DRENLOFI-111197 format. One line per 10 residues: number of its first residue (from 1); their letters; for each residue x, z, y of N, C-alpha, C. Coordinates in steps of 0.05 Angstrom, whole numbers, plus 5000, padded with zeros to 4 digits. Last residue first. Example, Ala and Ser with C-alpha at 12.3 -4.5 7.8 and 13.67 -1.06 7.14 Angstrom:
2) sa) 5257 5142 4955 5273 5143 4979 5258 5157 5001 | 5264 5156 4886 5246 5156 4910 5264 5156 4934 .
END
This chain:
249) rrkkfvysav) 5564 4562 0839 5576 4537 0833 5598 4521 0840 | 5563 4611 0870 5583 4613 0840 5587 4584 0832 | 5543 4589 0921 5561 4604 0920 5581 4601 0892 | 5483 4580 0893 5503 4555 0905 5532 4571 0901 | 5473 4635 0871 5478 4617 0851 5486 4587 0868 | 5466 4661 0933 5495 4674 0904 5496 4653 0889 | 5430 4630 0946 5458 4632 0969 5474 4636 0938 | 5383 4647 0916 5399 4618 0918 5423 4619 0929 | 5379 4697 0923 5388 4690 0900 5394 4668 0904 | 5371 4709 0978 5399 4718 0975 5402 4706 0945 .
239) aaglgagaav) 5318 4682 0975 5340 4660 0992 5366 4673 0981 | 5290 4717 0941 5292 4696 0936 5320 4676 0948 | 5293 4759 0980 5304 4762 0947 5314 4733 0932 | 5260 4738 1017 5290 4750 1025 5297 4749 1001 | 5211 4728 0983 5223 4713 1006 5252 4719 1008 | 5202 4780 0977 5201 4765 0951 5218 4744 0971 | 5196 4814 1027 5211 4812 1009 5223 4798 0984 | 5150 4781 1043 5168 4773 1056 5195 4788 1036 | 5114 4802 1009 5119 4769 1002 5143 4767 1023 | 5107 4853 1018 5119 4842 0986 5125 4816 0989 .
229) ltanawvsgl) 5098 4858 1066 5111 4869 1061 5132 4857 1039 | 5036 4832 1056 5058 4819 1085 5093 4823 1071 | 5011 4869 1025 5021 4844 1014 5042 4825 1034 | 5010 4915 1071 5026 4909 1043 5036 4886 1025 | 4978 4890 1106 5000 4899 1101 5020 4893 1085 | 4930 4884 1069 4948 4856 1083 4965 4858 1089 | 4923 4936 1058 4923 4912 1030 4938 4889 1045 | 4949 4975 1099 4928 4960 1089 4939 4946 1064 | 4993 5035 1078 4980 5016 1089 4961 5001 1082 | 4990 5074 1033 4982 5081 1061 4979 5059 1077 .
219) ewwsemeegg) 5015 5059 0980 4989 5067 0983 4977 5074 1013 | 5067 5054 1005 5054 5022 0998 5022 5044 0992 | 5096 5092 1027 5086 5073 1043 5067 5052 1027 | 5132 5155 1033 5116 5139 1023 5102 5113 1041 | 5172 5224 1028 5168 5187 1045 5144 5179 1024 | 5154 5282 1052 5159 5261 1030 5151 5238 1045 | 5155 5348 1077 5152 5324 1083 5158 5308 1051 | 5134 5412 1100 5143 5398 1075 5139 5368 1084 | 5096 5442 1127 5129 5437 1142 5140 5419 1127 | 5041 5449 1124 5063 5468 1124 5086 5468 1120 .
209) vvtvkrggks) 5019 5393 1113 5011 5410 1123 5023 5434 1105 | 5064 5337 1094 5052 5355 1088 5049 5386 1108 | 5064 5277 1125 5075 5301 1137 5057 5329 1114 | 5095 5217 1103 5073 5238 1093 5079 5269 1097 | 5111 5160 1129 5114 5186 1130 5093 5201 1125 | 5094 5110 1137 5115 5114 1119 5125 5143 1121 | 5050 5092 1171 5041 5097 1138 5073 5102 1122 | 5037 5089 1222 5055 5067 1208 5057 5068 1177 | 5032 5153 1234 5022 5128 1242 5046 5111 1236 | 5030 5201 1183 5033 5195 1212 5034 5164 1212 .
199) tpvwkegmkl) 4976 5231 1142 4999 5215 1142 5007 5209 1175 | 4955 5287 1101 4955 5276 1124 4984 5256 1131 | 4923 5275 1040 4944 5283 1052 4952 5274 1085 | 4873 5267 1010 4876 5274 1043 4894 5285 1050 | 4889 5259 0961 4877 5238 0971 4879 5244 1001 | 4900 5310 0944 4926 5294 0952 4917 5262 0964 | 4860 5368 0975 4877 5342 0956 4893 5324 0957 | 4849 5399 1019 4829 5375 1007 4839 5366 0988 | 4902 5416 1034 4885 5431 1016 4859 5417 1007 | 4927 5383 1067 4939 5379 1045 4920 5395 1024 .
189) hrmgplgdls) 4879 5335 1102 4892 5370 1097 4901 5375 1077 | 4843 5306 1155 4869 5302 1135 4879 5332 1133 | 4788 5278 1181 4801 5312 1176 4825 5296 1153 | 4787 5209 1195 4781 5234 1200 4798 5260 1190 | 4791 5143 1199 4807 5167 1184 4790 5193 1198 | 4735 5111 1218 4767 5116 1227 4767 5141 1209 | 4680 5095 1211 4694 5092 1186 4724 5102 1192 | 4639 5106 1252 4659 5079 1247 4675 5076 1231 | 4644 5160 1251 4617 5141 1253 4619 5116 1246 | 4699 5181 1215 4687 5183 1236 4660 5160 1230 .
179) ttnkkvwydv) 4714 5219 1153 4709 5190 1163 4698 5201 1182 | 4715 5269 1133 4733 5251 1119 4737 5227 1136 | 4670 5310 1138 4694 5302 1159 4714 5290 1155 | 4641 5322 1098 4632 5318 1119 4653 5307 1140 | 4663 5343 1044 4645 5321 1043 4636 5314 1072 | 4710 5356 1062 4713 5332 1044 4686 5318 1044 | 4702 5400 1092 4715 5379 1105 4713 5353 1095 | 4674 5432 1055 4655 5416 1076 4669 5388 1093 | 4714 5450 1029 4691 5436 1014 4681 5418 1029 | 4744 5479 1074 4752 5462 1055 4740 5438 1044 .
169) vqdeskkgwy) 4699 5524 1071 4711 5500 1097 4721 5482 1091 | 4703 5539 1014 4680 5533 1019 4679 5516 1054 | 4758 5572 1021 4748 5542 1008 4723 5530 1012 | 4742 5603 1059 4762 5588 1070 4758 5554 1045 | 4674 5619 1057 4702 5624 1051 4721 5601 1062 | 4628 5636 1104 4635 5616 1087 4675 5624 1081 | 4604 5671 1143 4598 5676 1112 4601 5656 1091 | 4631 5647 1190 4634 5685 1173 4631 5685 1147 | 4602 5600 1203 4626 5603 1182 4642 5630 1172 | 4562 5624 1232 4550 5603 1206 4577 5602 1181 .
159) ntltprsgky) 4574 5652 1266 4563 5667 1247 4564 5657 1220 | 4598 5616 1294 4611 5639 1283 4600 5644 1265 | 4549 5582 1311 4568 5573 1290 4589 5597 1278 | 4513 5629 1336 4509 5604 1309 4530 5594 1291 | 4525 5657 1383 4537 5659 1356 4530 5650 1332 | 4530 5618 1443 4516 5626 1421 4526 5630 1392 | 4555 5667 1496 4567 5648 1482 4534 5653 1461 | 4511 5677 1561 4536 5682 1540 4538 5667 1518 | 4483 5656 1599 4473 5687 1585 4489 5686 1566 | 4497 5628 1665 4500 5633 1634 4492 5668 1621 .
149) dyfpvgygcs) 4444 5588 1702 4459 5618 1691 4466 5622 1664 | 4460 5529 1727 4438 5547 1708 4460 5573 1702 | 4430 5472 1775 4437 5502 1772 4440 5510 1744 | 4458 5410 1764 4439 5427 1768 4449 5456 1763 | 4495 5356 1796 4493 5374 1773 4474 5399 1780 | 4488 5323 1846 4471 5324 1829 4472 5333 1794 | 4544 5335 1865 4521 5342 1878 4494 5342 1860 | 4595 5331 1849 4579 5342 1834 4549 5353 1835 | 4646 5314 1876 4629 5322 1886 4606 5342 1877 | 4711 5308 1841 4685 5298 1854 4667 5314 1860 .
139) sgvkyvdvvi) 4767 5298 1813 4751 5319 1826 4734 5301 1843 | 4818 5280 1764 4797 5273 1782 4779 5287 1790 | 4891 5273 1748 4865 5293 1752 4840 5282 1774 | 4926 5244 1699 4913 5243 1724 4881 5267 1718 | 4950 5261 1650 4966 5243 1675 4954 5235 1700 | 4960 5308 1608 4947 5298 1627 4960 5283 1642 | 4964 5312 1536 4981 5306 1558 4968 5296 1585 | 4927 5362 1495 4931 5339 1515 4948 5330 1540 | 4915 5384 1435 4934 5377 1461 4931 5357 1478 | 4872 5414 1391 4882 5390 1407 4896 5389 1427 .
129) isrkgtsdri) 4879 5447 1339 4874 5455 1365 4893 5428 1376 | 4828 5455 1278 4848 5446 1298 4859 5455 1323 | 4795 5494 1255 4799 5460 1242 4825 5449 1259 | 4767 5551 1235 4780 5538 1250 4792 5509 1240 | 4734 5581 1193 4722 5550 1196 4743 5533 1224 | 4732 5643 1213 4736 5624 1195 4727 5597 1209 | 4756 5677 1278 4735 5660 1258 4746 5646 1244 | 4786 5698 1304 4796 5709 1284 4767 5692 1262 | 4786 5678 1357 4812 5672 1348 4805 5692 1314 | 4747 5669 1389 4738 5656 1363 4763 5657 1349 .
119) dcndstyhnn) 4754 5700 1442 4734 5696 1429 4727 5687 1397 | 4818 5710 1466 4798 5685 1448 4777 5700 1440 | 4839 5749 1485 4835 5729 1510 4819 5709 1493 | 4857 5783 1454 4850 5795 1472 4839 5774 1496 | 4875 5765 1406 4855 5780 1402 4845 5791 1428 | 4903 5698 1425 4904 5725 1428 4876 5745 1415 | 4927 5637 1433 4901 5648 1436 4907 5677 1417 | 4978 5623 1457 4961 5614 1479 4936 5629 1463 | 5012 5629 1410 5013 5627 1441 5005 5633 1464 | 4986 5623 1368 4998 5655 1369 5010 5653 1397 .
109) flthfepsgv) 4973 5568 1369 4954 5588 1364 4964 5621 1377 | 5024 5542 1375 5011 5534 1390 4984 5566 1384 | 5040 5557 1329 5063 5567 1347 5044 5563 1371 | 5007 5534 1292 5015 5564 1283 5030 5572 1318 | 5010 5478 1299 4988 5493 1299 4993 5527 1306 | 5066 5466 1287 5053 5471 1313 5028 5477 1319 | 5060 5473 1232 5075 5494 1252 5070 5492 1276 | 4995 5470 1207 5012 5459 1211 5030 5476 1230 | 4945 5510 1203 4958 5505 1176 4991 5492 1182 | 4898 5458 1230 4903 5486 1214 4920 5487 1198 .
99) rhvtgtgflr) 4928 5403 1265 4911 5412 1247 4917 5440 1239 | 4933 5374 1324 4951 5397 1315 4929 5407 1285 | 4932 5314 1353 4914 5329 1345 4938 5348 1321 | 4941 5291 1425 4950 5297 1399 4937 5315 1380 | 4922 5241 1477 4918 5272 1461 4930 5272 1433 | 4929 5235 1548 4927 5223 1519 4932 5253 1504 | 4876 5238 1602 4902 5240 1587 4905 5225 1556 | 4843 5264 1658 4853 5239 1636 4877 5249 1625 | 4794 5303 1668 4822 5313 1661 4829 5288 1645 | 4752 5316 1724 4759 5305 1699 4792 5304 1695 .
89) mirpagefac) 4709 5359 1758 4735 5358 1748 4743 5337 1721 | 4659 5369 1810 4660 5364 1770 4696 5357 1782 | 4622 5421 1842 4645 5406 1840 4642 5395 1811 | 4586 5467 1883 4582 5435 1866 4611 5422 1864 | 4595 5530 1890 4604 5506 1903 4597 5484 1880 | 4551 5568 1836 4575 5561 1862 4568 5542 1874 | 4547 5538 1772 4538 5557 1795 4564 5556 1821 | 4565 5497 1742 4525 5500 1739 4527 5534 1753 | 4611 5452 1756 4601 5478 1764 4570 5477 1761 | 4641 5421 1695 4623 5418 1719 4617 5442 1726 .
79) fmitirnnee) 4698 5378 1667 4685 5407 1677 4663 5400 1702 | 4717 5337 1615 4699 5346 1646 4694 5370 1646 | 4775 5306 1592 4766 5324 1586 4745 5325 1617 | 4788 5240 1552 4779 5256 1576 4774 5277 1578 | 4831 5205 1513 4817 5238 1516 4810 5238 1548 | 4875 5166 1470 4855 5165 1488 4841 5189 1491 | 4890 5157 1421 4903 5181 1435 4890 5180 1466 | 4885 5120 1378 4899 5114 1402 4900 5127 1427 | 4875 5150 1328 4876 5117 1327 4885 5110 1353 | 4865 5198 1340 4894 5193 1326 4895 5163 1325 .
69) vhsqteigsg) 4820 5199 1374 4854 5206 1382 4871 5199 1370 | 4784 5189 1339 4790 5173 1360 4816 5178 1364 | 4790 5232 1304 4792 5208 1295 4800 5185 1304 | 4775 5279 1333 4805 5275 1319 4808 5247 1311 | 4726 5262 1355 4746 5265 1369 4773 5268 1353 | 4698 5263 1306 4700 5236 1328 4726 5237 1334 | 4674 5290 1266 4703 5289 1266 4716 5265 1284 | 4613 5333 1253 4629 5307 1261 4662 5307 1265 | 4602 5384 1246 4592 5366 1231 4605 5345 1236 | 4661 5427 1251 4637 5415 1256 4621 5393 1242 .
59) tlelycvqnp) 4705 5484 1258 4698 5456 1246 4668 5447 1249 | 4730 5490 1328 4720 5507 1302 4709 5482 1285 | 4789 5482 1361 4766 5475 1355 4758 5489 1331 | 4817 5496 1416 4820 5502 1388 4794 5500 1383 | 4858 5461 1477 4829 5474 1463 4833 5476 1437 | 4900 5447 1525 4897 5440 1499 4870 5463 1486 | 4948 5410 1570 4930 5434 1558 4916 5430 1539 | 4997 5396 1621 4987 5391 1590 4970 5422 1593 | 5009 5392 1674 5007 5364 1659 5005 5371 1634 | 5020 5448 1685 5008 5431 1707 5005 5403 1694 .
49) siirfcdygk) 5013 5475 1622 5031 5473 1639 5010 5457 1663 | 4966 5500 1582 4998 5502 1579 5017 5496 1602 | 4906 5520 1598 4921 5505 1606 4949 5519 1600 | 4853 5520 1542 4886 5528 1549 4898 5510 1577 | 4794 5540 1513 4807 5525 1525 4827 5535 1540 | 4758 5577 1483 4778 5550 1468 4800 5539 1483 | 4714 5613 1485 4737 5613 1502 4761 5601 1483 | 4653 5576 1477 4671 5592 1470 4689 5593 1489 | 4637 5507 1475 4641 5534 1484 4656 5549 1478 | 4642 5438 1486 4656 5455 1470 4650 5481 1491 .
39) pslnvkgkpd) 4603 5367 1471 4611 5388 1490 4625 5418 1473 | 4637 5306 1469 4624 5332 1458 4623 5352 1475 | 4629 5241 1460 4625 5264 1478 4616 5287 1466 | 4640 5170 1436 4634 5206 1432 4640 5219 1446 | 4628 5110 1420 4636 5123 1444 4623 5159 1440 | 4631 5070 1365 4611 5093 1383 4625 5110 1395 | 4653 4999 1376 4647 5028 1366 4627 5047 1380 | 4655 4949 1397 4626 4960 1379 4621 4981 1367 | 4715 4949 1410 4683 4958 1424 4659 4951 1426 | 4753 4991 1375 4732 4974 1372 4709 4970 1391 .
29) lpatgvfivk) 4781 5043 1387 4787 5012 1406 4765 4989 1399 | 4735 5101 1410 4756 5079 1382 4757 5052 1393 | 4742 5146 1455 4725 5127 1443 4741 5112 1420 | 4715 5215 1480 4736 5189 1468 4724 5175 1459 | 4716 5268 1515 4702 5246 1515 4726 5230 1506 | 4689 5333 1519 4712 5319 1513 4699 5294 1502 | 4672 5385 1562 4661 5365 1554 4675 5349 1554 | 4668 5452 1570 4676 5434 1577 4667 5411 1562 | 4637 5516 1593 4632 5496 1582 4648 5473 1582 | 4648 5554 1638 4638 5563 1605 4636 5539 1588 .
19) qkkiweahne) 4700 5568 1682 4676 5545 1666 4672 5552 1635 | 4738 5592 1706 4712 5598 1708 4695 5584 1690 | 4781 5552 1698 4787 5575 1681 4758 5596 1685 | 4785 5519 1737 4780 5519 1714 4777 5538 1695 | 4799 5543 1781 4769 5543 1777 4762 5526 1747 | 4846 5556 1774 4832 5578 1779 4805 5571 1774 | 4870 5498 1762 4864 5516 1750 4852 5548 1749 | 4864 5478 1814 4850 5466 1799 4843 5492 1782 | 4902 5515 1848 4870 5513 1855 4853 5500 1835 | 4941 5498 1827 4935 5525 1823 4911 5527 1826 .
9) siddyfegm) 4930 5434 1798 4943 5448 1817 4933 5476 1805 | 4955 5383 1752 4933 5407 1757 4950 5426 1771 | 4973 5321 1776 4977 5344 1756 4950 5361 1767 | 4961 5278 1811 4979 5274 1782 4978 5297 1769 | 4885 5266 1829 4923 5281 1834 4933 5278 1811 | 4843 5242 1873 4862 5248 1842 4885 5253 1847 | 4772 5244 1888 4806 5252 1891 4819 5254 1877 | 4706 5219 1913 4725 5226 1891 4762 5228 1904 | 4660 5241 1960 4685 5220 1946 4703 5233 1928 .
END
């Protein structure tokens, strides 16, 4: 029987910290869009509070999680026991992406990832820290999950990025991470060029990674949204002009 809780208890946290792999599930709003499930290894996961967690991600060939989270915020993180007593735990929440170079990334990184507790702290290729505000914790039996022995983290990804410069990482973002499989916006970072400057939802504010901000709206909205704004402005302008003209007569 499954059980549900409103937050992460101390017992939950103690068990979670022993797990060697997490699974991250997201999906686009489009019912025909592709559901994504990503496994994460290394020492990347942190519990910030009973209702907030985060994980540090390295650059990969896909950008599905970032794209989905920035479209609709939905995210589920799952753990399952491969040794000891059977157990599955899911953290249901809403996510926020904090990309490398942003003030939020910097604060989270320095507060939760130290050289003593994180095996990828000094790795090249860090892409973001994704924060999850947890509103429901689900725990179930996991009787069907098999036993596996943990042998260690694969060094392949860290070795790959260790041979690359930061400029080569950014070039990879431009080539591989700009959109999701369904065409949603993906990696956005000032280092990728002006075309890929990150934007807030609604398209009115452009937040430059590094803390500076500038206002913009025209290029960020959809064609129909911009056309609607122009039409509304033209209509209002015509109404005001007509009113003033009548007054003068």
